[in-house]
N, C-alpha and C positions, 0 to 999 in steps of 0.2 A: 280533381286530377292535378297532380303537381306538374308544373311547367319547368323543365330542366334544359338549360343551355349548356352544351358541351363545346367549349371554345378552346382551340389549340393552335399552336404553331408547330410545324414539323418540317425539317429540312430533308432528311433522308428516308422518311417513312415510318420511323418508330412511333412518333406521336400520332400519326394517322392510324396505325394499327391499334394503338391504345385507345384513342378516341372512339373508333368504331366499336370496340368491345364495350366500353363504358356506355355508349349510346344504346347498343342492343340490349344490354342487361337492364338499363333503366327503363326501356320500353317494356320489357318483360315484367318489370316490377310495377308497371302501371302508369309510368310518367309519359307526358307528352314531351317529346325531345326535339330540340333544334341542334343539329350538328353543324358547326361552322368552323372553318379553318381561317387562320389569320393570314392575309395575303402576303406573299413574298415581296420584300422590299428590295432585295438584291437584283441586279441585272442578271438574267439567266446566262449571259455570256461569262459572267464571273465564276460560275460553278459548272460550266459545260464539261469540264474534265472529270467531274464527279458523277458517275452514272446513276448512283442511287438518288442523289439530290435532283438530278435532271428528271429521272423517272417519277419521283414523287411530285415535283413541280408540274409535270405534264398531266399527271393523274388528278390533280386537285385544282389547277388554275381556273377551270371553268365552273367549279362548284360555288355555291353561295359563300361569300366571304363574311367574316364576323364584323359586326358593328355594335355600337353601344346600344342600339335598339334591341338587340338580342338579350342583353342583360336586363334592360328595363322590363321586357316581356316576361322574364323568367322569375320563378320563385326561388330557384337554386341554380348555381353555376358551378361546373367542374372545369377548371382550366388545365391545360397541358402545355408544357414547354420543354425543349431540351435544356440540359444543363450546360452553361457556357461559363467557364471559369468560376464556378460556384454560384452562379446567378442565372436568371432567365435569359434566353436568347434576345438579342437586340430587337428583332422583329416583334417578339412578344412584348417587350418593354415599351416599344413605340406604340403598340396598341393600347396598353394600359395607360400610358401617358396622354393618349388622345381623349381620355374619358373625363377630363377635368370639368367640362361643362355639366355633365350629368352628375358628377360628384357634388358640384356646387349647388345643384338643385335637390340634393338628397335622394336622387333616383337610383343610387347603387347600394343604399343602406337596407338593412333588415332583410337581407337575402342570405340563404345558406350558401357557403362557398367551401370548396375543397380543390385539390390539385394532384396532378401526376407529372412525372418527369422521366428522363432517360439520360444515361451517360455511358461512356465506353467502359469505365472501370467501376468496381464496387464502391470505391471511396472517391468518386469523381465529383463530389460536390452536390449530390442529390438532396441531402438534408438541408444544406444552406440555401439551395435554390428554393425549396418549398417554404422554409421559414421566412426568407426574404420576401417572397411573393405574399405570404400571409401578412407581413407588415403593411403592404399596400392595401390589402383587403380590410385590415383593421381601420385604416384611414377612411375607407369607404363606409364604415359602420356595418360591415358584414358580420355574419354569424359563422364562425369557423367550425367546420365539422370534419376534422381529421379522423382517420380510422382508429387511431390509437391502437391498443391491443384488445380490441373488443370482440375478436374472433380468433380462433386458432390459426387461421391462414396467415395472420400477421406475424406469427412466430416463424413462418417459413420465409416470408419476403423481408421481414425485419425492419420495416419502415413505418413507424407510427404516425408520421407527419402527412403521408399521402401514399402514393405508389411510385416506385422507382424501377425502371427496367435497365438492366445492364446489357449492353450490346456486345461487349467483348471486342478484342482487337480485330476480329473479322467483320465487325459491324453487322451482326446478324439481326434480321428483322423479325424472325419468329419469336413470339412471346412464349416463355416457358410456363409450365403449369402453375408455379407459385405466383408469377406475375398475373396470369389470367384470373386466378382465384382472388388475388388482392384487388384487381380492378373490379371484379364482380361485387366483392364486399363493399368497396368504396361507393359504387353506384347505388347499391341497395340501401346502404346506410344514409347517404345523402337524400335519397328519395323518401325514406322512412321519416327522417328527422324533419324534412321540409313539410311532409304531410301533417306531422304532429303540431308543428308551429302554425299551420294554417287552419 
């Protein structure tokens, strides 16, 4: 059985919804899944005026937080981060930057990796966020398994690098059918490839 870690940072809940979908689909595909959020590093007072951010913080703050041990445990890892100025959110980057000791021991290598992201606009930096994240995973010695155009659903969501959700100016949390299908395909593809490699 493939061991999959779904590790994500979410501010306003989009990443939480995406991570939950990936985890559920991976379990259906036969994987043992650890779903872990990256702990918030900002003081909750600093985002108290943002009701979505506060709600997601309250909903996830007591759940198990991600650690490097979750990656060491896993055969495959699917990461999730919001797009911030064409890159991963600072909270996510801080988590990645904390993994140097495991990297130095080779404990992040030879695992399957993929990722998802979200942004407010369709051209809000989703592709650069995923590609930049993959550069770090190449330094790990990871095996990148992006979805490419390996299924017809990818022509609907249009992102061969991972999965991207567009929230729109109203910051909607509901995932549309194209995003749900793309997340399902990503989860199944990562689990299948990891099984083949093991």
